[in-house]
VEXDREN-2710 file (C-alpha; in Angstrom, 1 decimal):
% VEXDREN-2710
k/r/px/py/pz
1/MET/-51.6/3.5/14.4
2/LYS/-49.0/1.2/16.0
3/ASN/-48.5/-0.8/12.7
4/THR/-48.4/2.4/10.7
5/LEU/-45.5/3.7/12.8
6/LYS/-43.7/0.4/12.5
7/LEU/-44.0/0.7/8.6
8/LEU/-42.8/4.3/8.5
9/SER/-39.8/3.4/10.8
10/THR/-38.9/0.5/8.6
11/ILE/-39.0/2.6/5.4
12/PHE/-36.9/5.4/7.0
13/LEU/-34.2/3.0/8.3
14/THR/-34.1/1.1/5.0
15/GLY/-33.5/4.4/3.2
16/CYS/-30.7/5.4/5.6
17/GLN/-29.0/2.0/5.1
18/THR/-29.2/2.4/1.3
19/LEU/-27.5/5.7/1.5
20/GLY/-24.8/4.4/3.8
21/LEU/-25.8/6.6/6.7
22/ILE/-26.3/3.6/9.0
23/ASN/-24.1/0.6/9.4
24/GLU/-26.1/-2.6/9.4
25/ASP/-26.2/-4.4/12.7
26/PRO/-25.4/-8.1/12.3
27/ARG/-27.8/-8.9/15.2
28/ALA/-30.6/-6.7/14.0
29/PRO/-34.0/-8.4/14.1
30/THR/-34.9/-10.2/10.9
31/ALA/-37.5/-8.4/8.8
32/LEU/-40.8/-10.3/8.7
33/ASN/-42.3/-11.7/5.5
34/GLY/-45.9/-10.3/5.3
35/ASP/-47.2/-12.9/2.9
36/TYR/-48.7/-15.2/5.6
37/ASP/-52.3/-15.5/6.5
38/GLU/-53.7/-14.1/9.8
39/PHE/-54.9/-16.8/12.1
40/ALA/-56.4/-15.2/15.2
41/SER/-58.8/-12.5/16.4
42/GLN/-58.6/-10.6/19.7
43/ALA/-61.2/-11.8/22.2
44/TRP/-60.4/-9.3/25.0
45/SER/-57.6/-7.2/26.3
46/ARG/-56.7/-5.7/29.6
47/GLY/-54.2/-3.0/30.5
48/VAL/-52.6/-4.2/33.8
49/VAL/-49.6/-3.3/35.9
50/THR/-47.0/-6.0/36.2
51/PRO/-45.6/-6.5/39.6
52/ILE/-42.0/-5.8/38.5
53/ILE/-40.3/-5.3/35.2
54/THR/-36.8/-4.6/36.5
55/TYR/-35.6/-4.1/40.1
56/GLN/-32.1/-2.9/41.1
57/PHE/-31.0/-5.4/43.7
58/PHE/-27.4/-5.4/44.9
59/GLY/-26.5/-3.6/41.7
60/ASP/-28.1/-6.3/39.3
61/ASN/-31.0/-5.9/36.9
62/ILE/-33.1/-9.0/37.6
63/GLN/-36.4/-9.8/35.8
64/PRO/-39.1/-12.2/36.8
65/SER/-39.6/-15.0/34.4
66/LYS/-43.3/-15.7/34.9
67/PHE/-46.0/-12.9/35.2
68/PHE/-49.2/-14.9/35.2
69/ASP/-50.6/-18.4/35.7
70/ILE/-53.8/-20.1/34.5
71/SER/-55.9/-22.5/36.5
72/GLY/-59.4/-23.6/35.6
73/SER/-61.3/-20.7/34.1
74/GLY/-59.1/-18.1/35.6
75/VAL/-56.0/-16.2/34.6
76/TYR/-54.1/-15.1/37.7
77/LEU/-51.7/-12.2/37.8
78/VAL/-50.2/-9.8/40.3
79/GLY/-51.7/-6.3/40.1
80/ASP/-50.9/-3.2/42.1
81/GLU/-52.1/-4.5/45.5
82/ALA/-53.6/-7.9/44.9
83/VAL/-53.5/-11.1/42.9
84/GLU/-56.3/-10.7/40.3
85/MET/-58.3/-13.5/38.8
86/ILE/-59.4/-12.7/35.3
87/ASN/-62.1/-14.7/33.6
88/ILE/-60.5/-16.5/30.7
89/ASP/-63.6/-16.3/28.5
90/SER/-64.7/-12.7/29.0
91/GLY/-61.6/-10.9/30.3
92/ASP/-63.6/-9.6/33.3
93/LEU/-62.1/-9.2/36.7
94/MET/-63.7/-12.0/38.9
95/THR/-62.0/-11.4/42.2
96/SER/-59.0/-9.9/43.9
97/LEU/-56.9/-11.9/46.4
98/ASN/-54.5/-10.7/49.1
99/ILE/-50.8/-10.2/48.8
100/ASP/-48.6/-9.5/51.8
101/ASN/-45.9/-7.4/49.9
102/GLU/-46.5/-5.2/46.9
103/LYS/-42.9/-5.8/45.6
104/VAL/-43.6/-9.2/44.1
105/MET/-40.7/-10.7/42.3
106/SER/-41.7/-14.1/40.8
107/GLY/-45.2/-13.6/39.4
108/VAL/-47.7/-16.1/40.7
109/THR/-48.0/-19.9/40.7
110/VAL/-51.5/-21.4/41.2
111/ALA/-52.1/-25.1/42.1
112/TYR/-53.9/-27.3/44.7
113/ASN/-56.2/-24.5/45.8
114/THR/-53.3/-22.2/46.7
115/TYR/-51.3/-19.4/45.1
116/LEU/-47.7/-18.7/45.7
117/TYR/-45.3/-15.7/45.1
118/SER/-42.1/-14.3/46.4
119/ASP/-41.0/-10.7/47.0
120/ILE/-37.9/-8.6/46.5
121/GLU/-36.8/-9.3/50.1
122/GLY/-36.5/-13.0/49.5
123/LYS/-39.7/-14.0/51.3
124/LEU/-42.0/-16.7/50.0
125/TYR/-45.8/-16.6/50.5
126/LEU/-48.5/-19.3/50.1
127/HIS/-52.2/-18.3/50.3
128/ASN/-55.5/-20.0/50.3
129/LEU/-57.1/-19.6/46.8
130/ASN/-60.6/-19.5/48.2
131/ASN/-60.3/-16.6/50.5
132/GLY/-56.8/-15.1/50.1
133/ASP/-55.8/-16.0/53.7
134/LEU/-52.0/-16.5/54.2
135/LYS/-51.3/-20.1/54.7
136/TRP/-47.6/-19.7/55.5
137/LYS/-44.5/-17.6/54.6
138/ASN/-40.8/-18.3/54.7
139/ASP/-38.0/-15.8/54.8
140/LEU/-35.4/-17.3/52.4
141/LYS/-33.4/-14.1/52.1
142/ASP/-32.8/-15.2/48.6
143/LEU/-34.5/-14.2/45.3
144/VAL/-37.0/-16.6/43.6
145/ILE/-37.5/-15.4/40.1
146/SER/-38.8/-18.6/38.4
147/LYS/-42.1/-20.5/38.6
148/ALA/-42.5/-22.7/41.7
149/LEU/-43.6/-26.3/41.6
150/ILE/-46.5/-27.1/43.9
151/THR/-47.5/-30.7/44.7
152/PRO/-49.9/-32.2/47.3
153/LEU/-47.0/-32.8/49.7
154/HIS/-44.3/-30.2/48.9
155/VAL/-43.6/-26.8/47.4
156/TYR/-40.4/-26.7/45.4
157/VAL/-38.6/-23.5/44.5
158/GLN/-35.2/-22.6/43.1
159/THR/-33.4/-19.4/44.1
160/SER/-31.1/-17.1/42.2
161/SER/-28.2/-18.3/44.2
162/ASP/-28.7/-21.9/43.0
163/VAL/-30.4/-23.4/46.1
164/LEU/-33.3/-25.8/45.5
165/TYR/-35.8/-25.9/48.4
166/ALA/-38.6/-28.4/49.2
167/PHE/-41.1/-27.0/51.7
168/ASP/-43.8/-28.9/53.5
169/PHE/-47.0/-28.0/51.7
170/GLN/-49.1/-27.6/54.9
171/THR/-46.6/-25.9/57.2
172/GLY/-44.0/-24.2/55.1
173/GLU/-41.2/-25.8/57.0
174/ILE/-38.1/-26.7/55.0
175/ALA/-38.2/-30.5/54.2
176/TRP/-34.9/-30.5/52.4
177/SER/-32.6/-28.4/50.3
178/LYS/-29.8/-28.7/47.8
179/ASN/-27.0/-26.3/47.2
180/ALA/-25.3/-26.2/43.8
181/GLN/-21.8/-24.8/43.4
182/ALA/-22.4/-21.5/41.7
183/PRO/-19.9/-20.4/39.0
184/LEU/-17.9/-17.2/39.1
185/LEU/-20.0/-15.6/36.4
186/SER/-23.6/-16.2/35.5
187/ILE/-26.2/-14.7/33.2
188/ARG/-28.5/-14.5/36.3
189/GLY/-31.4/-16.6/34.9
190/THR/-33.0/-19.3/37.0
191/SER/-34.6/-22.5/35.9
192/ASN/-37.6/-24.1/37.6
193/PRO/-37.7/-27.7/39.0
194/VAL/-39.6/-30.5/37.2
195/PHE/-41.4/-33.5/38.8
196/TYR/-41.4/-36.9/37.1
197/GLU/-42.0/-40.3/38.5
198/GLY/-41.1/-39.4/42.0
199/LEU/-38.0/-37.4/41.1
200/ILE/-37.2/-33.7/40.9
201/PHE/-35.0/-32.7/38.0
202/ALA/-33.3/-29.4/38.4
203/THR/-30.8/-27.5/36.3
204/PHE/-28.3/-25.0/37.7
205/SER/-26.2/-22.1/36.6
206/ASN/-23.1/-24.3/36.8
207/GLY/-24.5/-26.2/33.8
208/ARG/-25.4/-29.3/35.6
209/LEU/-28.5/-31.5/35.9
210/ALA/-29.5/-33.2/39.1
211/ALA/-32.0/-36.0/39.8
212/ILE/-33.3/-35.9/43.4
213/ARG/-35.9/-38.0/45.2
214/ALA/-38.8/-35.7/45.7
215/GLU/-39.8/-37.2/49.1
216/ASP/-36.6/-36.9/51.0
217/GLY/-34.1/-34.9/48.9
218/ILE/-31.7/-37.8/48.4
219/GLN/-29.7/-37.1/45.2
220/LEU/-29.5/-40.0/42.8
221/TRP/-27.1/-38.4/40.4
222/GLU/-25.8/-35.1/39.1
223/LYS/-24.2/-34.7/35.6
224/PRO/-22.8/-31.8/33.5
225/ILE/-25.0/-31.0/30.5
226/SER/-22.1/-30.0/28.4
227/ARG/-18.3/-29.5/28.4
228/ILE/-16.5/-26.2/28.8
229/LYS/-15.9/-24.7/25.4
230/GLY/-13.3/-22.0/26.2
231/SER/-10.8/-20.6/28.6
232/THR/-12.2/-17.1/29.6
233/GLU/-14.9/-16.6/32.1
234/LEU/-17.3/-15.5/29.4
235/GLU/-16.6/-18.6/27.3
236/LYS/-17.1/-20.7/30.4
237/LEU/-20.7/-19.4/30.9
238/MET/-22.9/-22.6/31.0
239/ASP/-26.1/-21.5/32.8
240/ALA/-28.9/-24.0/32.5
241/ASP/-32.0/-21.7/32.6
242/SER/-34.1/-24.1/30.6
243/PRO/-36.2/-26.6/32.7
244/ALA/-35.5/-30.2/31.9
245/ILE/-38.1/-32.3/30.2
246/ALA/-38.7/-36.0/31.0
247/PHE/-40.6/-38.7/29.2
248/ASP/-40.3/-42.5/29.0
249/GLU/-37.0/-43.5/30.6
250/PHE/-35.1/-40.3/29.5
251/VAL/-34.6/-36.8/30.6
252/TYR/-33.4/-33.9/28.3
253/ALA/-31.6/-30.8/29.4
254/ALA/-30.0/-27.8/27.6
255/ASN/-27.9/-24.9/28.6
256/TYR/-26.3/-21.6/27.4
257/ASN/-23.1/-22.0/25.3
258/GLY/-23.5/-25.7/25.7
259/SER/-25.6/-28.6/24.5
260/LEU/-28.9/-30.4/24.3
261/THR/-28.2/-33.7/26.2
262/ARG/-30.3/-36.8/26.6
263/PHE/-29.7/-38.7/29.9
264/ASN/-30.9/-42.1/31.2
265/ILE/-33.3/-41.2/34.1
266/ARG/-32.1/-43.9/36.5
267/GLY/-28.4/-43.6/36.3
268/GLY/-27.7/-40.3/34.5
269/GLU/-25.8/-41.9/31.6
270/LYS/-25.4/-39.6/28.6
271/LEU/-27.1/-41.1/25.5
272/PHE/-26.3/-38.1/23.2
273/SER/-25.2/-34.5/23.4
274/VAL/-25.5/-32.1/20.5
275/ASP/-24.4/-28.4/20.3
276/LEU/-27.0/-25.9/21.4
277/SER/-26.9/-22.6/23.2
278/THR/-30.2/-21.6/24.7
279/THR/-31.8/-19.8/27.7
280/LYS/-35.5/-20.7/26.8
281/PRO/-37.5/-23.8/27.7
282/ILE/-37.0/-26.8/25.5
283/LYS/-40.2/-28.6/24.5
284/GLN/-41.3/-32.1/23.4
285/PHE/-43.4/-32.7/20.3
286/ARG/-44.0/-36.3/19.4
287/ASP/-40.6/-37.8/18.6
288/MET/-38.8/-34.4/18.6
289/VAL/-37.3/-32.0/21.1
290/LEU/-37.7/-28.4/20.1
291/ALA/-35.5/-25.5/21.2
292/VAL/-35.0/-21.8/20.5
293/ASN/-31.3/-21.0/20.4
294/VAL/-29.7/-17.7/21.5
295/ASP/-30.1/-16.3/17.9
296/ASP/-33.8/-17.0/18.0
297/GLU/-33.6/-19.9/15.5
298/ILE/-36.2/-22.6/16.2
299/ILE/-34.6/-26.1/15.9
300/ALA/-36.2/-29.6/16.0
301/PHE/-34.0/-32.4/17.1
302/ASP/-34.8/-36.1/16.9
303/ALA/-35.5/-37.2/20.4
304/LEU/-33.8/-40.6/19.9
305/ASN/-30.4/-39.6/18.5
306/GLY/-30.2/-35.8/18.5
307/THR/-30.0/-35.3/14.7
308/GLU/-31.5/-32.0/13.4
309/LYS/-34.8/-32.6/11.7
310/TRP/-35.5/-29.0/10.8
311/ARG/-34.5/-25.4/11.5
312/ASN/-36.5/-22.2/11.0
313/SER/-34.2/-19.1/10.9
314/SER/-36.9/-16.6/9.8
315/PHE/-37.1/-15.0/13.3
316/LYS/-33.5/-14.5/14.1
317/PHE/-32.9/-11.9/16.8
318/ARG/-36.6/-11.1/17.2
319/LYS/-36.6/-12.1/20.9
320/ILE/-39.2/-14.7/20.4
321/SER/-41.2/-16.1/23.4
322/GLU/-41.5/-19.6/24.7
323/LEU/-43.0/-22.0/22.2
324/ILE/-46.6/-23.1/22.8
325/PHE/-48.3/-26.1/21.0
326/ILE/-51.9/-26.5/20.0
327/GLY/-52.5/-29.6/17.9
328/ASN/-49.9/-29.8/15.2
329/ASN/-49.0/-26.2/15.4
330/ILE/-46.5/-24.0/17.2
331/TYR/-47.3/-20.5/18.4
332/PHE/-45.1/-17.8/19.8
333/GLY/-44.7/-14.0/20.0
334/ASP/-41.9/-11.6/19.3
335/LEU/-40.4/-8.2/20.2
336/GLU/-42.9/-6.3/18.0
337/GLY/-46.0/-7.9/19.4
338/TYR/-46.6/-10.3/16.4
339/LEU/-47.9/-13.8/17.0
340/HIS/-46.6/-16.5/14.7
341/LYS/-47.8/-20.0/13.7
342/LEU/-45.6/-22.8/12.5
343/ASN/-46.2/-26.4/11.4
344/ALA/-44.6/-28.4/14.2
345/GLN/-43.8/-31.4/12.0
346/THR/-42.0/-29.5/9.3
347/GLY/-41.1/-26.1/10.8
348/GLU/-42.8/-24.3/8.0
349/THR/-44.2/-20.8/8.8
350/ILE/-47.9/-20.9/8.1
351/GLY/-49.3/-17.8/9.8
352/GLN/-48.5/-14.3/11.1
353/GLN/-50.8/-12.2/13.3
354/ALA/-50.3/-8.5/14.1
355/THR/-51.5/-7.4/17.5
356/GLU/-51.6/-4.2/19.6
357/LEU/-49.3/-5.7/22.1
358/GLU/-45.7/-4.6/22.6
359/GLU/-42.9/-7.2/23.1
360/ILE/-44.6/-10.5/24.0
361/VAL/-42.9/-11.9/27.1
362/GLN/-45.3/-14.7/27.9
363/ILE/-47.8/-16.8/26.0
364/GLU/-50.0/-19.7/27.1
365/ALA/-52.8/-21.7/25.5
366/ARG/-56.1/-23.0/27.0
367/SER/-59.0/-24.5/25.1
368/GLY/-57.9/-23.3/21.7
369/ARG/-57.3/-19.8/22.9
370/LEU/-54.0/-17.9/23.2
371/ILE/-53.3/-15.7/26.3
372/ALA/-50.4/-13.3/25.8
373/GLN/-48.8/-10.6/28.0
374/ASP/-46.4/-8.0/26.8
375/SER/-43.5/-6.2/28.5
376/SER/-45.7/-3.3/29.5
377/GLY/-48.1/-5.6/31.4
378/SER/-51.0/-5.6/28.9
379/LEU/-52.8/-8.9/28.7
380/SER/-54.8/-10.1/25.7
381/ALA/-56.7/-13.3/24.7
382/PHE/-56.9/-14.4/21.1
383/ASP/-59.3/-16.9/19.5
384/LEU/-57.8/-19.0/16.7
385/ASN/-59.6/-18.9/13.3
END
């Protein structure tokens, strides 16, 4: 039924455009080519209630960036009154774990036998994964809308006001914090910190990347990802909502209205910087860095020198999700609930899968299976053919 309605709507709108009744929107979602093979079958599906889609908070619409997490054989997500563990193989509810506030803002992060979430009031909660007991909580009075980073020694979170905190894993006491100078105007996204070789890499809404010692919070360096490209406040928007990626002796960062930049890890020297505007995570695949720009074009850059290796513009303005890799293929979802498959080496589209989901906002991969959640909170698992 859903796909039939999509087809009828497309025919109606096409007819209206032909007659001149509707002006074409230059940012209208690109129509899909239906000539590609299907590549997945639905294993199970659950209609769930997401913790928050949009909350009014001090007059702003703020959305969480991570609804669920996967650990072992469980998919963990926040339901009406509990963190639910869904069996990744069967889709059955295995257990329900306590939450201390129903107005959860950040989704849930699971690691080291704990689960963590934050609420609309700016409180952070860490629970024991075995029994749901509260391990500690901390009142930050600041929103956390991105995924936390949990290590055996510390819990790292980044707030919407550009403060990076490190909490003692056992006690919840603040071990150290870093305040970034917030710009006058921001698109109100938030990145999440990344751990690599004893360092925390964090990007901020002022368009800068910082390298900080994870143990004690001593900052080794902080550098701008890109240069300001205009004179108005809108043109000066440089939010870095994409987490950095680090491998070998290099770290890569990207920002909105800015660049993809490669830095030397130890000293922060820029090795290349190429134009890119993005708010989505950048990804590494072999000798390439892949990004989704603000027009929903997928671009592969040479990780060594930043030259463009390929670009796929077939999904422009389709609000595509984060890119996920399985083997040599890229998978992602879009605003109409379609799943797509690309060859990661060439960028060629090689598969298209209709689903019963609405706009896919998160997609993860485990053991050759895709787990996807849409904007209404429905969660589905797909086996790859």
